[in-house]
DOLUMTI-854734 format. One record per residue (C-alpha): residue in one letter; x, y, z. Coordinates in nm, 3 decimals, padded with zeros to 5 digits. Layout:
! DOLUMTI-854734
<residu=A east=X north=Y up=Z>
...
***
This chain:
! DOLUMTI-854734
<residu=M east=07.733 north=-15.260 up=-07.790>
<residu=L east=07.863 north=-15.015 up=-08.050>
<residu=N east=08.221 north=-15.044 up=-07.923>
<residu=N east=08.291 north=-15.306 up=-08.188>
<residu=P east=08.445 north=-15.113 up=-08.485>
<residu=L east=08.264 north=-15.327 up=-08.739>
<residu=T east=07.931 north=-15.273 up=-08.566>
<residu=R east=07.991 north=-14.897 up=-08.552>
<residu=R east=08.065 north=-14.890 up=-08.926>
<residu=Q east=07.751 north=-15.092 up=-08.997>
<residu=A east=07.544 north=-14.852 up=-08.789>
<residu=L east=07.694 north=-14.552 up=-08.967>
<residu=A east=07.625 north=-14.709 up=-09.306>
<residu=A east=07.266 north=-14.775 up=-09.206>
<residu=T east=07.224 north=-14.414 up=-09.094>
<residu=I east=07.361 north=-14.280 up=-09.424>
<residu=A east=07.143 north=-14.518 up=-09.624>
<residu=A east=06.837 north=-14.410 up=-09.428>
<residu=A east=06.914 north=-14.044 up=-09.501>
<residu=F east=06.915 north=-14.108 up=-09.877>
<residu=L east=06.630 north=-14.358 up=-09.884>
<residu=P east=06.349 north=-14.106 up=-09.949>
<residu=E east=06.539 north=-13.970 up=-10.252>
<residu=L east=06.602 north=-14.317 up=-10.389>
<residu=E east=06.240 north=-14.419 up=-10.343>
<residu=A east=06.126 north=-14.105 up=-10.524>
<residu=G east=06.301 north=-14.219 up=-10.841>
<residu=P east=06.490 north=-14.003 up=-11.090>
<residu=T east=06.460 north=-13.625 up=-11.100>
<residu=W east=06.318 north=-13.510 up=-11.434>
<residu=L east=06.351 north=-13.155 up=-11.561>
<residu=W east=06.000 north=-13.167 up=-11.712>
<residu=G east=05.829 north=-13.364 up=-11.435>
<residu=G east=05.847 north=-13.696 up=-11.620>
<residu=P east=06.018 north=-13.873 up=-11.910>
<residu=V east=06.017 north=-13.702 up=-12.250>
<residu=V east=06.068 north=-13.861 up=-12.592>
<residu=D east=06.183 north=-13.631 up=-12.872>
<residu=C east=06.023 north=-13.769 up=-13.188>
<residu=H east=06.207 north=-13.544 up=-13.433>
<residu=F east=06.575 north=-13.581 up=-13.364>
<residu=H east=06.812 north=-13.593 up=-13.661>
<residu=L east=07.110 north=-13.824 up=-13.633>
<residu=R east=07.429 north=-13.630 up=-13.555>
<residu=Q east=07.791 north=-13.718 up=-13.622>
<residu=G east=07.955 north=-13.923 up=-13.348>
<residu=L east=07.800 north=-14.162 up=-13.098>
<residu=D east=07.758 north=-13.907 up=-12.819>
<residu=A east=07.638 north=-13.587 up=-12.988>
<residu=N east=07.268 north=-13.673 up=-12.974>
<residu=Y east=07.294 north=-13.781 up=-12.612>
<residu=V east=07.472 north=-13.458 up=-12.513>
<residu=H east=07.183 north=-13.252 up=-12.653>
<residu=M east=06.926 north=-13.467 up=-12.473>
<residu=E east=07.102 north=-13.439 up=-12.140>
<residu=G east=07.128 north=-13.063 up=-12.180>
<residu=C east=06.758 north=-13.004 up=-12.243>
<residu=G east=06.616 north=-13.272 up=-12.014>
<residu=V east=06.492 north=-13.513 up=-12.280>
<residu=T east=06.517 north=-13.878 up=-12.176>
<residu=N east=06.459 north=-14.060 up=-12.507>
<residu=A east=06.455 north=-13.991 up=-12.879>
<residu=L east=06.338 north=-14.113 up=-13.216>
<residu=L east=06.637 north=-14.072 up=-13.446>
<residu=L east=06.568 north=-13.962 up=-13.803>
<residu=S east=06.833 north=-14.076 up=-14.047>
<residu=R east=06.898 north=-14.212 up=-14.394>
<residu=A east=06.853 north=-14.587 up=-14.422>
<residu=N east=07.224 north=-14.634 up=-14.489>
<residu=A east=07.306 north=-14.511 up=-14.136>
<residu=A east=07.168 north=-14.825 up=-13.971>
<residu=D east=07.509 north=-14.930 up=-13.838>
<residu=Q east=07.562 north=-14.598 up=-13.659>
<residu=V east=07.212 north=-14.613 up=-13.512>
<residu=H east=07.275 north=-14.966 up=-13.384>
<residu=E east=07.603 north=-14.855 up=-13.225>
<residu=M east=07.422 north=-14.576 up=-13.042>
<residu=Q east=07.148 north=-14.812 up=-12.929>
<residu=A east=07.410 north=-15.050 up=-12.794>
<residu=K east=07.594 north=-14.775 up=-12.606>
<residu=Y east=07.274 north=-14.619 up=-12.468>
<residu=P east=07.030 north=-14.911 up=-12.429>
<residu=G east=06.663 north=-14.821 up=-12.403>
<residu=T east=06.728 north=-14.464 up=-12.516>
<residu=F east=06.697 north=-14.442 up=-12.896>
<residu=A east=06.446 north=-14.564 up=-13.152>
<residu=W east=06.480 north=-14.504 up=-13.526>
<residu=S east=06.292 north=-14.383 up=-13.836>
<residu=A east=06.448 north=-14.412 up=-14.183>
<residu=S east=06.446 north=-14.215 up=-14.507>
<residu=T east=06.592 north=-14.250 up=-14.855>
<residu=D east=06.573 north=-14.069 up=-15.188>
<residu=I east=06.211 north=-14.134 up=-15.282>
<residu=T east=06.271 north=-14.025 up=-15.643>
<residu=K east=06.481 north=-14.339 up=-15.700>
<residu=P east=06.317 north=-14.660 up=-15.828>
<residu=D east=06.459 north=-14.872 up=-15.545>
<residu=A east=06.323 north=-14.650 up=-15.266>
<residu=E east=06.062 north=-14.903 up=-15.152>
<residu=E east=06.314 north=-15.185 up=-15.123>
<residu=I east=06.558 north=-14.968 up=-14.929>
<residu=L east=06.290 north=-14.865 up=-14.680>
<residu=K east=06.164 north=-15.221 up=-14.641>
<residu=A east=06.518 north=-15.328 up=-14.562>
<residu=A east=06.545 north=-15.050 up=-14.301>
<residu=L east=06.234 north=-15.183 up=-14.128>
<residu=K east=06.397 north=-15.526 up=-14.107>
<residu=Q east=06.697 north=-15.355 up=-13.946>
<residu=G east=06.480 north=-15.203 up=-13.676>
<residu=A east=06.343 north=-14.878 up=-13.817>
<residu=L east=05.993 north=-14.800 up=-13.690>
<residu=G east=05.875 north=-14.570 up=-13.969>
<residu=F east=05.959 north=-14.359 up=-14.272>
<residu=G east=06.087 north=-14.005 up=-14.251>
<residu=E east=06.158 north=-13.734 up=-14.235>
<residu=L east=06.074 north=-13.729 up=-14.606>
<residu=K east=06.181 north=-13.391 up=-14.744>
<residu=F east=06.206 north=-13.373 up=-15.123>
<residu=H east=06.124 north=-13.132 up=-15.403>
<residu=V east=05.811 north=-13.319 up=-15.509>
<residu=A east=05.437 north=-13.259 up=-15.486>
<residu=A east=05.256 north=-13.382 up=-15.178>
<residu=D east=05.015 north=-13.568 up=-15.406>
<residu=G east=05.274 north=-13.665 up=-15.667>
<residu=P east=05.373 north=-14.019 up=-15.768>
<residu=E east=05.692 north=-14.025 up=-15.558>
<residu=L east=05.518 north=-13.962 up=-15.228>
<residu=R east=05.213 north=-14.167 up=-15.326>
<residu=R east=05.442 north=-14.469 up=-15.350>
<residu=M east=05.564 north=-14.400 up=-14.998>
<residu=Y east=05.214 north=-14.346 up=-14.859>
<residu=A east=05.105 north=-14.679 up=-15.001>
<residu=L east=05.413 north=-14.855 up=-14.864>
<residu=A east=05.367 north=-14.707 up=-14.517>
<residu=G east=05.009 north=-14.827 up=-14.516>
<residu=E east=05.111 north=-15.173 up=-14.635>
<residu=M east=05.383 north=-15.202 up=-14.370>
<residu=S east=05.169 north=-15.041 up=-14.094>
<residu=V east=05.427 north=-14.777 up=-14.003>
<residu=P east=05.395 north=-14.397 up=-13.976>
<residu=I east=05.533 north=-14.161 up=-14.239>
<residu=L east=05.670 north=-13.818 up=-14.143>
<residu=V east=05.650 north=-13.556 up=-14.419>
<residu=H east=05.799 north=-13.205 up=-14.441>
<residu=F east=05.555 north=-12.956 up=-14.602>
<residu=Q east=05.695 north=-12.620 up=-14.715>
<residu=E east=05.573 north=-12.366 up=-14.972>
<residu=V east=05.792 north=-12.061 up=-14.900>
<residu=D east=06.170 north=-12.044 up=-14.945>
<residu=H east=06.391 north=-11.985 up=-14.641>
<residu=F east=06.658 north=-11.850 up=-14.875>
<residu=A east=06.674 north=-11.765 up=-15.244>
<residu=G east=06.642 north=-12.068 up=-15.468>
<residu=E east=06.559 north=-12.319 up=-15.197>
<residu=G east=06.236 north=-12.436 up=-15.358>
<residu=K east=05.929 north=-12.610 up=-15.222>
<residu=W east=05.912 north=-12.938 up=-15.032>
<residu=S east=05.609 north=-13.170 up=-15.055>
<residu=S east=05.419 north=-12.883 up=-15.212>
<residu=G east=05.042 north=-12.852 up=-15.221>
<residu=F east=04.948 north=-12.903 up=-14.857>
<residu=A east=04.629 north=-12.701 up=-14.911>
<residu=H east=04.497 north=-13.001 up=-15.107>
<residu=F east=04.645 north=-13.274 up=-14.890>
<residu=E east=04.304 north=-13.389 up=-14.773>
<residu=T east=04.277 north=-13.596 up=-15.090>
<residu=M east=04.576 north=-13.804 up=-14.975>
<residu=L east=04.426 north=-13.863 up=-14.632>
<residu=K east=04.115 north=-13.995 up=-14.804>
<residu=A east=04.307 north=-14.202 up=-15.058>
<residu=Y east=04.527 north=-14.375 up=-14.798>
<residu=P east=04.308 north=-14.424 up=-14.490>
<residu=K east=04.530 north=-14.703 up=-14.350>
<residu=T east=04.841 north=-14.486 up=-14.357>
<residu=K east=04.947 north=-14.296 up=-14.043>
<residu=F east=05.062 north=-13.953 up=-14.158>
<residu=V east=05.269 north=-13.724 up=-13.934>
<residu=G east=05.267 north=-13.365 up=-14.061>
<residu=H east=05.560 north=-13.132 up=-14.005>
<residu=A east=05.715 north=-12.799 up=-14.103>
<residu=D east=05.615 north=-12.457 up=-14.231>
<residu=A east=05.307 north=-12.518 up=-14.444>
<residu=F east=05.161 north=-12.768 up=-14.200>
<residu=W east=05.182 north=-12.527 up=-13.908>
<residu=A east=05.115 north=-12.200 up=-14.089>
<residu=N east=04.786 north=-12.349 up=-14.207>
<residu=V east=04.665 north=-12.375 up=-13.851>
<residu=S east=04.525 north=-12.028 up=-13.925>
<residu=A east=04.243 north=-11.986 up=-14.177>
<residu=D east=04.393 north=-11.669 up=-14.324>
<residu=Y east=04.717 north=-11.827 up=-14.448>
<residu=H east=04.787 north=-11.807 up=-14.823>
<residu=D east=05.146 north=-11.937 up=-14.868>
<residu=D east=05.277 north=-11.585 up=-14.819>
<residu=A east=05.525 north=-11.634 up=-14.530>
<residu=A east=05.731 north=-11.918 up=-14.387>
<residu=Y east=05.640 north=-11.830 up=-14.030>
<residu=P east=05.337 north=-11.597 up=-14.008>
<residu=T east=05.280 north=-11.401 up=-13.690>
<residu=G east=04.984 north=-11.248 up=-13.511>
<residu=P east=04.655 north=-11.389 up=-13.382>
<residu=I east=04.530 north=-11.712 up=-13.538>
<residu=K east=04.204 north=-11.714 up=-13.729>
<residu=R east=04.008 north=-12.024 up=-13.641>
<residu=G east=03.911 north=-12.275 up=-13.905>
<residu=G east=04.256 north=-12.338 up=-14.054>
<residu=I east=04.321 north=-12.636 up=-14.278>
<residu=T east=04.555 north=-12.811 up=-14.033>
<residu=D east=04.311 north=-12.774 up=-13.745>
<residu=K east=04.029 north=-12.915 up=-13.957>
<residu=L east=04.230 north=-13.209 up=-14.089>
<residu=L east=04.346 north=-13.308 up=-13.740>
<residu=S east=03.982 north=-13.308 up=-13.632>
<residu=D east=03.842 north=-13.495 up=-13.931>
<residu=Y east=04.104 north=-13.762 up=-14.006>
<residu=P east=04.213 north=-14.018 up=-13.746>
<residu=N east=04.516 north=-14.108 up=-13.960>
<residu=L east=04.677 north=-13.761 up=-13.933>
<residu=F east=04.906 north=-13.654 up=-13.648>
<residu=G east=05.101 north=-13.334 up=-13.586>
<residu=D east=05.476 north=-13.309 up=-13.519>
<residu=L east=05.527 north=-13.003 up=-13.298>
<residu=S east=05.896 north=-12.966 up=-13.380>
<residu=A east=06.117 north=-12.692 up=-13.523>
<residu=N east=06.062 north=-12.318 up=-13.540>
<residu=S east=05.745 north=-12.389 up=-13.741>
<residu=G east=05.573 north=-12.576 up=-13.459>
<residu=N east=05.700 north=-12.342 up=-13.191>
<residu=N east=05.597 north=-12.038 up=-13.394>
<residu=A east=05.243 north=-12.168 up=-13.432>
<residu=L east=05.215 north=-12.233 up=-13.057>
<residu=S east=05.358 north=-11.888 up=-12.974>
<residu=R east=05.121 north=-11.673 up=-13.182>
<residu=D east=04.799 north=-11.682 up=-12.983>
<residu=A east=04.798 north=-11.813 up=-12.625>
<residu=E east=04.421 north=-11.855 up=-12.602>
<residu=F east=04.402 north=-12.045 up=-12.931>
<residu=T east=04.703 north=-12.259 up=-12.834>
<residu=R east=04.547 north=-12.374 up=-12.507>
<residu=D east=04.226 north=-12.472 up=-12.684>
<residu=F east=04.408 north=-12.632 up=-12.980>
<residu=L east=04.630 north=-12.846 up=-12.757>
<residu=K east=04.335 north=-12.957 up=-12.549>
<residu=R east=04.124 north=-13.054 up=-12.852>
<residu=H east=04.405 north=-13.240 up=-13.026>
<residu=Q east=04.584 north=-13.379 up=-12.723>
<residu=N east=04.575 north=-13.733 up=-12.866>
<residu=K east=04.708 north=-13.627 up=-13.208>
<residu=L east=05.006 north=-13.402 up=-13.126>
<residu=I east=05.360 north=-13.526 up=-13.071>
<residu=F east=05.657 north=-13.341 up=-12.922>
<residu=G east=05.972 north=-13.318 up=-13.132>
<residu=S east=06.253 north=-13.065 up=-13.137>
<residu=D east=06.427 north=-13.070 up=-13.478>
<residu=C east=06.683 north=-12.864 up=-13.289>
<residu=S east=07.032 north=-12.795 up=-13.420>
<residu=C east=07.186 north=-12.651 up=-13.103>
<residu=T east=07.480 north=-12.849 up=-12.972>
<residu=D east=07.420 north=-12.868 up=-12.599>
<residu=G east=07.046 north=-12.856 up=-12.533>
<residu=K east=07.086 north=-12.501 up=-12.405>
<residu=G east=07.112 north=-12.301 up=-12.728>
<residu=G east=07.482 north=-12.343 up=-12.805>
<residu=G east=07.615 north=-12.353 up=-13.159>
<residu=I east=07.387 north=-12.276 up=-13.454>
<residu=S east=07.015 north=-12.309 up=-13.395>
<residu=Q east=06.778 north=-12.415 up=-13.674>
<residu=N east=07.064 north=-12.485 up=-13.919>
<residu=N east=07.127 north=-12.111 up=-13.950>
<residu=N east=06.786 north=-12.064 up=-14.115>
<residu=P east=06.767 north=-11.684 up=-14.157>
<residu=T east=06.387 north=-11.680 up=-14.134>
<residu=A east=06.402 north=-11.854 up=-13.796>
<residu=A east=06.616 north=-11.587 up=-13.630>
<residu=R east=06.377 north=-11.579 up=-13.334>
<residu=M east=06.539 north=-11.908 up=-13.224>
<residu=A east=06.898 north=-11.783 up=-13.238>
<residu=G east=07.080 north=-11.877 up=-12.917>
<residu=K east=06.792 north=-12.091 up=-12.796>
<residu=C east=06.725 north=-12.463 up=-12.772>
<residu=V east=06.407 north=-12.544 up=-12.962>
<residu=A east=06.338 north=-12.843 up=-12.737>
<residu=R east=06.349 north=-12.628 up=-12.424>
<residu=E east=06.142 north=-12.351 up=-12.581>
<residu=T east=05.865 north=-12.583 up=-12.703>
<residu=L east=05.854 north=-12.794 up=-12.387>
<residu=T east=05.817 north=-12.471 up=-12.186>
<residu=L east=05.527 north=-12.362 up=-12.408>
<residu=L east=05.357 north=-12.699 up=-12.373>
<residu=K east=05.405 north=-12.700 up=-11.996>
<residu=Q east=05.253 north=-12.353 up=-11.967>
<residu=S east=04.960 north=-12.430 up=-12.196>
<residu=T east=04.840 north=-12.770 up=-12.075>
<residu=D east=04.763 north=-12.977 up=-11.767>
<residu=P east=05.005 north=-13.253 up=-11.659>
<residu=G east=04.804 north=-13.531 up=-11.821>
<residu=T east=04.791 north=-13.359 up=-12.159>
<residu=F east=05.160 north=-13.270 up=-12.137>
<residu=R east=05.248 north=-13.634 up=-12.078>
<residu=K east=05.040 north=-13.744 up=-12.377>
<residu=M east=05.220 north=-13.510 up=-12.614>
<residu=T east=05.568 north=-13.564 up=-12.474>
<residu=W east=05.556 north=-13.938 up=-12.411>
<residu=E east=05.243 north=-14.142 up=-12.477>
<residu=N east=05.147 north=-14.027 up=-12.828>
<residu=G east=05.492 north=-14.083 up=-12.974>
<residu=H east=05.511 north=-14.433 up=-12.831>
<residu=R east=05.165 north=-14.517 up=-12.961>
<residu=V east=05.210 north=-14.380 up=-13.314>
<residu=W east=05.554 north=-14.531 up=-13.378>
<residu=G east=05.508 north=-14.838 up=-13.161>
<residu=I east=05.829 north=-14.753 up=-12.973>
<residu=P east=05.943 north=-15.047 up=-12.754>
<residu=D east=06.167 north=-15.076 up=-12.447>
<residu=M east=06.236 north=-14.704 up=-12.414>
<residu=V east=06.069 north=-14.681 up=-12.076>
<residu=R east=06.367 north=-14.865 up=-11.922>
<residu=R east=06.601 north=-14.567 up=-11.923>
<residu=A east=06.325 north=-14.323 up=-11.843>
<residu=Q east=06.242 north=-14.509 up=-11.523>
<residu=G east=06.602 north=-14.481 up=-11.410>
***
């Protein structure tokens, strides 16, 4: 019966297909056990640079952070890699037309504001305008808080985080996403703006921990050396912290390596973040999260929370293969 050449080829094809069927049914192979969305991923030059980093570190999707005037480049990337990238926009918030520029970005597909990183006070008029706008437009706002220079003359960014609670009270409809040095250093109660990245055991009762517990409109961006440093200081505290705030914490990398494996210059050559030299921040933080949580909590922080906070659509298509 198998003497017919066509029948023999059909039988061989069926045998090969059957051999691969279990793998196909199992779906894609993920480095981290499931899809991962990087919610702090700065737009890079060229259509492929962001994707190269993602492929290298096992991230499936990303929220691109860029200036509002980069909308065309973002749209080109979204067209080339459908279902892969979402977008959050920023502009110079010290300019009088900042609100109009950000509103226009939302109409072009941006899902939020940020990263906002400017030499202004966290409770100053510039950021207050943005907080109010984010609340009005029902989108999240990602803010960089930093009190200690990384290099001489750098200056402070969104200064005054120790008193940021007043903003959470004043803008209860605004979804705030906290990020950077002061946000994460203040996870410990003994922090006094004396180091960019403090080390050693964490003293419970820190401002950040308290605010995450008390205010439903505050979320934490785990990205950069700042987030990784906070998670690396005290393993027992980290496990408890991640468990308690599992619905408020969002994975992001803010990584500057070129290939998702530590190539190039990590952390924009920040001299105070030398601990990340030659490393991919995404890989390092995902490893920490994997080691410190159960699978359900890991998925919340690396997938579900980011989608919920930013209202990210359609991105599950690529992640499902």
